[in-house]
N, C-alpha and C positions, 0 to 999 in steps of 0.2 A: 588060582586055578579052579578051586572048588566053585567059587562064585561064577566064573564065566561058563562051567559046566552046567550049572543051575539054570543060567539065563538062556542057554542054548536050548536046553531040555523043555523049558516052559514056554519059551517066546519063539521058537523055531530056528532053522538052521542059519537065517540072516542075522541072528541077534550077535553072534560073535563078531561079525563085521562093525555092527554099531557100537559095540562095547570097546573094540579095539579103535574105533574112530572117535570115541569120546561122545557119542550120541545117545541120548535117552532112549529107550525101547518104545515101540509103538504101543499106544493104548486106545482103547475104543472110545468115541466120542461119548459125552454124556446123553442120556435118554431125552432129554427135554420135553417131558410129557405136557407140560403146560402149554407150550408152543404148538405142539402137535394137535392137541385137542381144540385149542382156540382156532387154530388155522382150518382144521376140518369144521369146526362150529361155524365159522363165519361162511365158508362155503356153501355148507348145508342151509344156514339161514337165507343166504341169498337165492338159492333155489326154491326155498318153501316159500319167500315172499312172492317171487315170480309166479308160482303155481297159484298162489292165493288170489294174485290179480286175474290170472286167466280163468279161474273158476267162479269168482265173484263178481266180475265187472258186469255180466249179463243181467244181474239182478240186484245192484246195488248202486243206489243214488250217490253215496258218499264216494263212489269212484269215478263219477262223472257221467254216467249214463244219459243224464239228463242235457249235458253240455255239448255244445257244437265240437269243442276240441276238449277232451277228457284229460286235463292236465293233472288231476289226483292219480289216475292210472299210469301216466307217463312218468311221473315222479317216483312213484313206488316201484316202477320196473327199472328207473334210473337207480334208486337206492338199492335194489336187488343186485344190479351189475357192480355197484361199488363195494357191498359186502363181499361179493365172490372175488373181486380184485384185492381187497384187503386180506382175505384168506389166501390168495396166491402170493401176494407179496410176503406174507408172513411165512409161508411155507418154504421160502427160499433161504431164510435164516435157520432151517433145521440142519444141524451138523451131521446127522446120519445120511448118507447118500441114498440109501434105499428108502427111507422114510420121506425125504426131500422129492425124490422122483415120484413116488406113489401119489403123496398130497399135491405136489406141483402139477403133475398131469391131471389129476382130478380137478384141480382149481382152473387150469388152463381150458379144459374142455367145457367146464361150467361156465366160464366167462364167455366163451364163443357161442354157445348154446343161448346164453342169455341176451347176448348182443344180437344175434341173427334173429332170435325169436322175439325180442322187443322191437327191433327194426319191422319184422312182418306184422306184429301187432299194430304199430303205429300206421303202417300202409293200409292195413285192413279197416281201421277205423276212420282214416280220413279219406281213402279212395274206394274201398270195398263196400262200403255202407252208403254210397251216393245213390240217390234216387235218379231215374232217367230225367233229362230235362223234360219239364211239363209246364203247362200253363193253366192255371186255375181259374176256371170260368165263373167265379163267384166271389164277391167282395163284401166288405163290411157296409151294411144299409141295403144290400139286396135281400130279396126274399129267397128263403131256401125253397128249392123246387119240391113238389109234392111226391110222395111215393106210397107205395103199397107193398110191403114185404113180409115174408115169413120169418119167425125167429125159431130158436132151437127147439121150441116146444110145439111148433106148428101153427102158432098163433099169429094172426095178421096184425101188421101194425102200420098205421097210416101217419103221415105228418100231422094230420088235424087232431087225431087221438093223442098224438105226443104232446102237441102245443097246449092241450087243454089241461095239462097237468102243471104249466108254468114254464120256466126256463127249462130248454132242453140242450143237453150237451151231446151232440152228434160226433161219434168218434170213428173216423175211418181208419181201419187198421188193415196191415199187410195180408195177414191170413195166419191160420194156426201154425204153419211151418216156421213162422219167424218168432226167434226169442224175444225180441224186442216188443212184437206185438203182444206175446203172452205176458210180458212184464207189464205192459201199461194196462191190460185188462185186469191182471192181479192187483195192481196199484189201486185202479178205480174200485175194484172189489173192497180192498182194505180200507178204503176212505168213503164208503157208502154212507155212513152216518154224517160225516163232515159235509158232504155234497148235499145230503138230504136236508141238513140243517141250513145250508145256504140257498135252498129252494132249487137246486140243480137236479135235474132227472137225467142220468146218461143212458144212451142207447149206442150200440156199436154195430157198423155195417161193414161187411168185406164182400169179395166174391167168392167166398168159400161156399160150397153146397151145404144143404142143411145138414146132412150126415156128419160132416167134419165140424160143424157148429156145435152139434149135440155132443160130440167127443170133447171138444174144447172146453165147453161150458162144464162138463162132467170132471174133467181133469182140474181146472181152476176153482171148481166149487162156486161157481157165481151165478147170480139171478139176474145180472145184466142182459137185456135182450140183445141177442147176437143175430142181427139180421143178414139174410142172404139176398145179395144182388149178382146173382150168377149170370144173369142175362146182361148185366152191365148197362141197364136201362136208367140208372140213377148216376153212377159214378162214371160212366162213359162221358155223357155230356158235359160233367163237372171238370173232366179233364185228369181224373184220378186214377187212371188205368195204365198199368206197365205191361205191354206186350213183350212177348219173348219169341225169338227167332228159332229157337231150338224145339220147338214143340211142346215146351211146358205150359201148363194153364195160365192165363193171365192172373195178375194179382193186383191188389189195390195199392194206390200211393197214399201214405198216411196223412191225415189231416184231421184238426180238431175245430169244431164250429159250436158257438154258443148262440142259441136262436131263442128269441124271446116269445112270448105266447102269442104274438101277432104274426110270427113266421119270419121276422127279420133277423138277419145275421148281425150280431152285435160284437163278435169277437172271433178271431180265425189264427190259427196256428197251424203253419206249414214249414217245412225245412228243406234243403237240398239233401239231408242226410236222414234216412228212415231211422237211423239209430237215435237221433235227438227227439227227446219228448219234453213236453211242457210238464212243469211241477204242478201238483194239485193246488198248491197255494196261488200260483198264478191265475187259474181257473176261477178259484173262489174271490180272488181279488177283482177279476174283470166281472163277476157276476154281482158283488156287492153293491154298486151303484144301480144296476138295473133292479135289484130286489128292493131297493129303499125306495124307487120311484114307482112301484106297483100299488 
């Protein structure tokens, strides 16, 4: 009787029934700290990897910014979802109902967020970064049309002056508002010595007014001439203008042109995606036989 009274006092009023029925008294489940921490770490790692892709994609060649289909970014997003799913699966094995509910719900919401967000990222990179349909009125072997345009310093640049320096890389960029345009100009600036060693002299053209070119050049700390074709006298006839129906200013459609000292276009890069950019190595490779023949 003394034992039964002790059980009732310590385990509650239902303990006498358990003892009389021959069942063991209820005990709390083990804490399982390792499973708890590992499940939480996997969910957090998945969210962190997804955040890394979203923040670094816009300025990281290793994530596929140069590629028409950025498979590295897609694979990392898929990996982030797998990590979160592994954390969710691990949380279901936690014996504590409260811990299972908390970590499980966190893992579930994270998986849903990564799945939906990853799908939207893929849709944006494949559909949201498409240029409008355009026809480039310039081909390899044609002469690049002449121009007289002002740069961010107010200096006047002509095609004749540019060609006098040798091979000229004419980069048409969307405008200062575009993160991909800012990246391509930053990359050209970072590889200025490599381009100079290959005999390539870059200039960049957009429809931005000069005041925005001044701010962009200061932001990027670049000495590349940023020429303003706000009147679209050059880019319009080339077919490299995107018109907007909502009243927004027109912007350029990206294009890269390698022009020799006689004004003949020797290499062209355009893409259906304004996100897709050529690698600097591709430009240097295209210029190598032209430099050797000079």
